LOLUM-393701 format. One record per atom (N, C-alpha, C): z, x, y negated; residue in one letter. Coordinates in steps of 0.001 Angstrom, whole numbers, plus 500000, padded with zeros to 6 digits. Layout:
ZXYa...
***
This chain:
690411274915097192m691216276146097301m691362276741095916m692588277136095563d692882277718094263d692045278970094043d691622279221092802g690777280357092512g691497281682092504g692827281680092384n693564282942092379n693467283631093738n693424284978093749p693341285685095030p694680285652095759p694640285962097031l695847286251097799l696083287755097742l697326288148097521w697672289565097530w698149289908098937w697513290903099549i697893291326100889i698205292810100846i699320293197101478s699811294563101341s700205295140102689s699619296301103019a700006297074104198a700552298409103721a701535298949104438g702145300199104017g701846301376104920g701124301131106033e700800302211106960e699559301809107755e699027302756108536l697743302523109188l697781301370110186l698867301214110928s698909300097111877s698887298770111123s699612298682110019g699578297471109206g698216297240108584g697539298321108221d696181298225107678d695237297598108692d695363297996109932m694541297430111005m694800295930111153m696072295544111155h696412294129111286h696023293346110030h696138293991108867g695743293325107628g694265293001107594g693446293925108081a691999293680108126a691685292492109030a692338292445110202a692093291336111128a692574290012110537a693704290043109827l694224288811109229l693289288302108133l692782289197107283m691847288759106247m690586288147106860m690088288753107921a688905288200108583a689193286799109116a690382286611109709a690745285289110239a690922284269109120a691503284668108007l691679283766106873l690335283344106299l689412284287106200r688092283958105648r687248283142106627r687532283265107909d686851282391108871d687184280933108580d688440280694108199r688871279341107872r688460278934106460r688570279868105509e688276279592104103e687389280703103552e686058280587103710p685157281670103299p685225282024101817p685755281124100992s685816281391099557s687006282265099166s687886282544100101l689082283312099778l688735284719099300l689494285205098337s689411286598097914s690797287212097973s690827288543098085f692082289250098271f692156290458097348f693359290771096916v693642292031096247v694879292617096916v695228293850096559g696467294392097077g696358295836097477g697038296166098588m697176297550099028m696746297663100482m695827298561100746g695333298709102104g694789300093102361g694222300257103543g693672301534103966g692245301380104450g691791302270105331p690364302297105701p689869301035106382p690719300332107140h690272299105107795h690148297959106784h691134297817105926m691140296701104980m690042296825103930m689778298048103478v688790298201102406v687385297835102871v687175297792104170r685855297402104686r685685295889104779r686750295156104520q686675293701104642q686037293066103405q685161292130103637t684537291381102556t685593290605101779t685492290671100464g686386289881099627g687680290567099257g687888291828099697f689136292534099396f688905293585098324f689723293544097269t689701294552096217t690964295394096337t690850296657096780p692043297488096956p692519298042095620p693580297461095083l694154297978093847l694972299237094109l695477299368095330f696286300523095718f695912300893097147f696145302166097518r695811302653098857r697069303094099596r697097302866100908i698274303230101693i698478304742101720i697431305511101422e697591306956101397e698646307395100372e698884306549099367e699905306865098370e701312306748098941e701442306167100122l702760305856100675l702982306511102026l702109307391102453s702151307906103819s703267308927103984s704513308430104039v705678309291104247v706501308724105387v707371309550105952m708206309103107063m709568309774106954m710619309049107267g711942309635107309g712628309691105958g713955309732105996a714752309681104773a714496310861103861a714428312079104415t714270313242103555t712895313280102913t711868312853103640e710530312860103048e710424311801101959e711057310646102156v711065309622101115v711735310157099849v712861310856100020l713551311416098853l712675312412098118l711958313219098848r711091314230098225r709967313581097421r709491312438097889h708376311763097219h708832310567096383h710135310468096141l710662309295095468l710023309024094106l709818310023093242p709173309721091951p707794309073092117p707019309571093071r705691308989093300r705801307559093816r706756307305094716i706930305958095269i707390304985094184i708330305427093346l708808304561092271l707698304263091274l706846305251091002s705704305013090118s704746303986090726s704509304109092029l703646303152092721l704229301741092632l705516301598092873l706151300287092790l706060299705091384l706224300535090387s706113300067089008s704705299556088719s703697300289089194r702307299859088965r701989298575089726r702564298434090927i702351297207091697i702969296016090972i704172296188090441k704821295099089726k703993294673088515k703436295633087799t702580295319086652t701333294567087103t700733295031088198a699517294383088695a699796292972089202a700942292762089838l701303291415090276l701393290467089083l701978290944087995a702093290107086795a700739289813086186a699819290778086259e698482290581085688e697625289684086575e697697289894087880q696827289163088810q697321287741089071q698640287555089063r699231286255089395r698603285674090661r698707286392091791p698091285896093023p698715284583093466p697957283841094249r698453282563094755r699643282759095687r699627283868096433a700731284201097332a700666285688097640a701792286206098118l701877287593098572l702058287592100079l701226288354100786i701360288541102228i701658290014102467i702833290307103029v703179291692103337v703197291873104847v702881293101105275i702763293404106695i703705294552107034i704762294240107801d705721295224108289d706248296094107130d706508297399107350a706941298373106337a708037297832105417a709191297426105960p710192296743105133p710790297590104016p711013298879104247s711659299697103223s710876299672101918s709565299613102029f708716299518100843f708518298066100415f708239297211101366h707821295854101012h708954294983100485h710189295291100821f711273294489100253f711275294590098730f710928295744098210r710876295917096755r709681295183096154r708575295150096896v707414294386096434v707739292887096461v708418292457097509i708820291045097617i709724290669096448i710681291521096125k711593291234095018k710820291058093706k709832291927093467a709016291809092259a708232290510092253a707689290129093403a706917288889093485a707794287668093244a708990287663093821r709872286513093655r710318286357092202r710497287471091508e710848287395090084e709734286748089265e708508286841089794l707358286235089123l707047284843089661l707856284355090606g707629283027091171g706487282953092162g706130284086092776i705014284138093729i705567283940095139i705071282952095910p705569282750097277p705177283913098191p706046284200099160v705867285374100012v705767284960101478v704784285557102177y704634285404103616y704778286790104245y705616286882105267y705836288165105933y705179288108107303y704105288884107475y703386288941108753y703796290230109464y704138290101110734i704705291180111541i706093291494110990i707026290685111386s708379290717110836s709019292089111027s709848292499110062p710482293824110143p711461293897111301p711648295102111798k712487295306112991k713965295371112601k714436294300111973a715844294251111575a716761294266112777a716277293840113947w717082293836115156w717402295256115621w716594296232115189a716839297618115594a717930298261114750a717957297910113472w719003298401112573w718927297595111286w719970297670110483k720025296938109222k719814295438109414k720704294816110183e720597293373110392e720691292603109074e721289293214108053s721395292546106757s720031292228106154s718998292919106621r717656292626106117r717247291189106424r717786290646107505a717463289261107851a717899288314106737a719021288597106093l719504287742105010l718592287825103791l718084289012103503f717130289159102396f715873288331102664f715399288399103898i714196287640104258i714472286134104127i715625285717104600k715969284301104537k715931283778103097k716354284606102163e716443284186100768e715125284319100011e714222285184100468n713064285535099641n711698285275100269n711661284979101560v710373284834102249v710166283373102641v708984282853102328r708669281449102604r708430281212104091r707638282078104749r707411281994106196r707442283396106782r708116283543107897l708217284805108618l707444284669109925l706472285550110127i705579285452111277i705807286656112184i706162286391113444s706533287441114392s705467287621115460s705352288872115949i704436289153117055i705180289636118299i706522289578118270l707327290019119409l708245288886119849l708213288502121119p708942287299121557p710452287407121391p711032288604121554f712493288710121497f713031288643120071f712142288591119071e712615288463117690e713076287039117369e712551286063118069v712871284666117750v714364284397117868v715012284706118999p716463284446119066p717264285298118088p716786286503117765f717518287329116807f717589286643115445f716464286201114931y716460285594113604y717140284226113600y717131283553114727k717826282263114788k719329282417114597k719867283602114929k721293283856114699k721654283715113225k720655283908112369f720871283832110923f720426282485110354f720195281530111242g719783280202110805g718375280161110253g717513281017110780m716150281125110251m715141280600111252m714152279895110731d712984279553111538d712000280713111463d711379281033112577i710415282126112619i709222281667113434i708038281985112978d706812281596113672d706384282732114594d706501282531115907y706029283522116874y704598283165117262y703668284096117051v702247283800117278v701651284577118446v702452285420119109g701873286321120098g701481287626119430g700979288560120210n700687289892119672n699186290081119463n698764290438118234p697330290610117965p696694291745118740p697497292665119250l696912293755120037l696289293253121329l696735292105121809v696120291529123015v694625291308122787v694270290829121590d692848290643121255d692175291968120944d692855292810120189m692226294059119745m691917294990120913m692848295099121843v692622295991122981v691604295402123950v691640294074124170n690624293366124963n690463293968126363n691431293663127210w691448294218128554w690194293885129346w689628292706129154d688434292328129917d687288293313129685d687238293894128475r686172294862128177r686483296241128763r687769296501129031l688176297840129463l688380297958130967l688519296830131654r688944296874133050r687973297657133940r686711297732133542h685728298428134385h685780299944134221h686496300443133190i686540301878132929i687536302532133893i687068303531134618t687921304256135553t688453305523134886t689771305728134871p690306306946134266p689715308201134897p689361309169134087t688770310423134552t689878311389134961t689901311833136218p690947312763136649p690958314022135783p692145314419135358g692291315642134576g692084315481133083g691675314300132651r691442314086131213r692756313652130557r693235314463129625i694508314207128958i694217313865127497i694678312698127057g694483312275125676g695699312609124832g695459313076123615l696522313461122700l696410312656121417l697500312045120991l697514311244119769l698740311631118946l698589312587118021p699749313114117299p700153312316116072p699556311152115846g699942310322114717g698989310433113550g699361309800112443s698492309736111276s699114310344110029s700438310481110012r701103311036108840r701123312560108916r701117313195107752e701074314652107712e702231315274108482e703409314729108288r704582315325108947r704513315159110456r704064314001110926e703902313810112369e702955314857112938e701807314983112304i700786315913112791i701305317344112781i701973317731111689a702457319099111558a703555319428112561a704386318445112912s705497318717113826s705107318592115289s704184317694115598l703867317426117006l702657318199117529l701629318386116720t700407319018117227t700655320414117785t701444321278117131p701706322589117737p702398322483119101p703307321511119237e703996321340120523e703036320819121587e702126319933121196f701103319478122137f700264320670122608f699945321576121657g699159322757122019g699894323670122978g701198323875122761k701992324693123676k702034324064125060k702211322741125084a702238322041126375a700899322178127089a699809322058126342a698479322161126948a698271323544127562a698740324590126877r698591325950127412r699341326087128740r700558325566128797i701346325631130038i700677324835131150i700202323641130797l699573322785131806l698298323406132357l697532324066131505l696302324708131976l696594325859132934l697706326557132719q698083327623133640q698417327067135013q698997325884135043k699370325253136316k698208324485136946k697431323804136072l696358322923136547l695089323196135722l694303324189136111p693111324555135320p692065323447135223p692178322419136061r691209321325136045r691350320422134821r692438320539134088l692713319624132988l691813319912131783l691536318861131035s690861318994129737s691615318154128719s691626318608127466f692440317977126429f691553317430125318f691844316187124946h691018315456123985h691960314791122981h691794315101121716m692669314568120676m691912313564119823m692489312373119663v691897311353118808v692481311518117407v691626311715116438r692118311779115060r692240310358114512r693291310130113757a693502308829113128a692523308661111970a692196307425111580p691316307208110421p691862307923109187p690976308622108497g691365309317107279g691938310697107502g692136311106108754v692665312439109053v691497313350109428v691231314402108656p690088315274108968p690357316129110202p689288316448110903e689406317278112107e690059318624111791e689728319179110629e690261320489110263e691791320472110184e692356319357109724a693812319258109618a694459319347110988a693840318756112001l694375318810113351l694225320210113941l693052320791113775l692792322100114363l693646323196113739l694072322985112487s694887324012111827s696242324184112509s696677323200113267f697956323273113973f697781323517115476f696555323683115923w696287323812117360w696051325277117721w696597325764118837p696380327170119224p694909327446119539p694399328528118980a692969328823119099a692552329137120530a693490329569121372d693133329961122736d693097328801123714d693400327589123252v693434326424124150v692265325506123815v691351325273124764p690196324398124477p690639322983124120p689989322402123114l690324321055122667l689075320372122128l688898319110122493e687859318277121889e688541317274120959e688108317239119704v688623316264118759v687664315086118718v688184313891118947c687359312694119064c687555311803117834c686510311090117409p686649310159116286p687497308955116685p688028308220115689p688901307083116011p688158305860116527p686832305863116455d686062304704116903d686285304461118399d686461303195118731d686601302761120122d687679303556120863d688833303722120223r689893304521120831r690488303858122065r690338302532122199y690901301883123380y690129302269124637y688825302359124526a688038302838125662a688380304289125968a688598305073124914f689019306466125113f690332306523125883f691328305740125449m692627305748126121m692483305380127597m691738304321127832r691565303840129199r690898304904130069r690076305742129487g689363306769130243g690178308007130539g691427308056130074c692283309228130290c693189309032131497c693507310135132166e694471310054133266e695863309759132723e696175310324131563m697440310046130892m697288310430129423m698273309994128622l698287310285127191l699607310948126821l699552311752125757i700744312265125093i700616311822123646i701576311038123149a701381310366121872a702638310377121026a702436310314119710a703541310074118782a703984308626118923a705274308392118790s705784307028118862s705194306186117742s704886304939118061g704315304029117076g703498302960117774g702714302243116994t701883301173117551t700992301677118669t700566302931118575v699626303464119551v700197303437120962v701521303530121105t702078303505122460t701988302123123083t702053301076122265l701856299726122788l700377299493123093l699503300030122262e698071299968122558e697782300664123884e698392301820124081a698194302554125332a698664301730126525a699807301061126362a700319300237127452a699347299117127797a698727298525126782l697778297441127031l696481297938127662l696156299219127494t695013299781128214t695420300243129612t696725300094129915r697307300460131208r697166301953131470r697454302746130440t697371304198130547t698771304803130424t699263305514131434p700580306149131358p700665307091130155p701804307052129454t701929307770128188t703303308416128064t703310309678127643l704541310328127216l704698310076125723l705854309548125326v706120309213123933v706926310345123300v706460310839122160t707145311942121488t707403311581120034t708435312209119469y708679311992118040y709613313058117498y709342313471116266k710200314419115554k710333313971114110k711551313949113606v711809313695112196v712779314774111717v713118314754110442s714055315738109923s715420315519110566s716258316572110647p717599316401111234p718419315314110548p718316315211109211v719071314188108491v718616312792108905v717300312575108948t716770311278109361t717193310940110783t717186311941111660y717545311694113048y719011311281113172y719891311987112450v721313311647112492v721540310223111988v720860309870110877l720986308508110356l720491307487111376l719381307812112015g718838306896113007g719771306707114182g720319307799114697r721233307699115831r722483306904115474r722862306956114203t724055306250113755t723834304746113688t722639304344113218f722430302934112894f721518302181113861f720625302862114533i719679302151115399i720408301612116633i720147300347116959k720932299646117974k720146299322119242k718980299918119420v718171299599120590v718102300818121511v717897300585122821p717945301707123766p716686302558123802p715551302039123287f714290302770123336f713635302756121958f712718303695121733i711993303697120462i710594303112120598i710046303078121802s708690302557121966s708732301071122310s707838300321121669l707815298877121887l707508298524123332l706672299311123984s706342299013125384s707604299047126242s708461300046126049n709710300109126810n710659298979126440n710710298629125146l711577297532124713l711145296210125342l709849295959125369i709345294706125930i709608294644127437i709394295767128121l709598295794129562l711065295912129945l711908296361128994g713325296510129285g713651297704130155g712778298710130145k713013299915130941k712227301082130338k712624302300130679a711957303489130149a710762303845131025a709775302974131062l708576303255131850l707822304451131267l707720304510129937f707138305664129262f708273306619128887f708313307833129419p709350308787129005p709310309023127499p710477309119126884e710589309323125441e711233310684125176e710485311563124530l710947312909124205l711112313003122695l712359313108122248l712650313043120826l713273314353120349l712956314693119100q713530315852118427q713324317119119249q714402317830119599r714252319102120309r713641318927121696r713774317736122258e713143317494123562e711627317435123459e711114317189122250a709663317078122054a709059318447121789a709401319410122660d708779320725122526d707797320938123668d706994321998123535g705905322205124482g706355322291125923g707453322997126186e707908323176127564e708345321849128181e709104321060127443n709550319769127978n708385318811128188n707471318777127202i706304317897127342i705511318275128581i705281319570128772a704528320013129948a705264319663131242a706572319866131255a707341319571132470a707264318094132835a707395317219131836r707314315784132128r705916315387132556r704898315988131938a703518315685132331a703261316117133771a703809317261134167l703593317743135532l704235316819136564l705307316135136198e705914315173137126e704925314068137472e704040313757136547w703006312749136797w701758313355137425w701348314526136941l700054315100137334l700115315875138643l701274316435138962a701413317229140193a702714316851140894a702836315609141321p704091315145141926p704295315753143314p705551315818143688a705878316341145012a705935315215146041a705752315598147282g706007314674148389g705034313522148520g703822313689148064g702826312638148243g703041311407147399g703865311496146359a704085310349145464a702863310127144578a702757308924144033h701651308578143129h702221307923141864h702949308689141055p703636308083139913p702709307463138882p701537308049138663l700616307471137684l700154306087138134l699864305949139417d699474304634139931d700628303641139811d701838304115140043d703006303231139932d703175302736138499d702987303632137522v703114303231136124v702029302218135764v700804302470136206r699711301525135893r699996300144136491r700555300122137681s700873298836138309s701895298068137475s702907298757136958e703921298074136146e703343297626134810e702397298392134279l701788298009133002l700952296742133117l700519296431134324a699739295205134519a700549293967134173a701877294079134195h702740292930133891h703028292802132397h702695293819131632l703076293816130212l702322292756129416l701030292625129663q700217291734128840q700708290294128904q701177289866130063s701653288485130203s702880288216129347s703577289278128917q704773289118128095q704469289169126606q703207289292126253m702847289484124842m702094288305124246m702104287176124924g701488285988124361g700005285865124686g699469284691124417e698057284424124673e697186285067123590e695897285269123871p694987285747122815p694967284774121630p694558285276120465g694422284428119282g695582284511118313g696416285563118402a697595285666117539a697228285702116059a696218286476115711t695853286605114295t695333285286113741t694557284585114533r694063283273114097r695217282302113880r696207282338114772r697357281448114605r698154281800113346r698278283092113062a698968283501111836a698218283013110603a696893283124110616a696081282650109490a696242281149109302a696270280407110397d696446278949110310d697778278598109655d698839279295110057i700169279021109494i700164279249107990i699578280347107546i699572280682106121i698759279663105333i697554279354105811l696681278448105061l697255277032104998l697863276590106086e698416275223106095e699688275113105261e700308276242104964d701571276223104236d701429276586102765d700310277159102381l700151277612100994l700426276476100014l701258276748098996p701521275693098005p700319275480097081p
***
């Protein structure tokens, strides 16, 4: 095995989680491997990884926030390009985050460094032209979503579908014995500052309304890695009881809830795999939202709904993601009329989701593809 390290780069917390698992799988096959690059709290704990950059430098969302932080982002990209030239890694592995990683890929290709893309970008949702960039600049494209294969084939591209690593991470066999606690409501407002600032107050308003209707409820918020409890509480109404929970073993936490209210993102697919009904919420700047509505070509924003082909998880976006609407939708599940059991119905449909996400071992298969292909 060549002595040069592999450069691995994640641009957000979900990618950081997958990056840590991928490095572990690569080292299982080749214990001598070393890594450098960009990661977060999960990756920095991995043996053999030297974090030259941290994802906290990139934790922005939406067009307007990117513009506001553009000088910092451009400085980060410049430093990464310099480090790539100094390190001369054997290969570059990027994980999702295309808006950032396409620029890193371009820098690597100028240096003659081969590129592997793990967790292919969602070009099918918007910006189909990104597929052409990948075709020209990426050596192997590794997908975790089955419907991506025919999309990329339209562009004459081979794509390696390995299944979804969340199947292993969530580990249903370990969770199946956990019985959801009646009245326990889980809250997951995201990991980025803007997500937390825009959604947490609305979650608090919804909780106040729900408690007036159903005093039996209790509210539990999982903080994302690297997010201090104080940051969450600063946006929460003081008159509404709340327990803030650490991010450890969040899948067992999710499974133990009657339902969840969550920011859109990987967490909603994790919730689906724990078979926990979830209200999906999201807020971005008006400019970002208008751009998204103009260009995004898919009917849903949550991966669980996209995979199932239906709006099983209600999606409350922008002005709909306010406290009153969130509470009203939650009450449809928690206090249904006419003897209905909507939460049980949702859980029954979620039982079919896992079979559509591939067999266990996705991360190991991705590691095998990379190691067998390395020049």
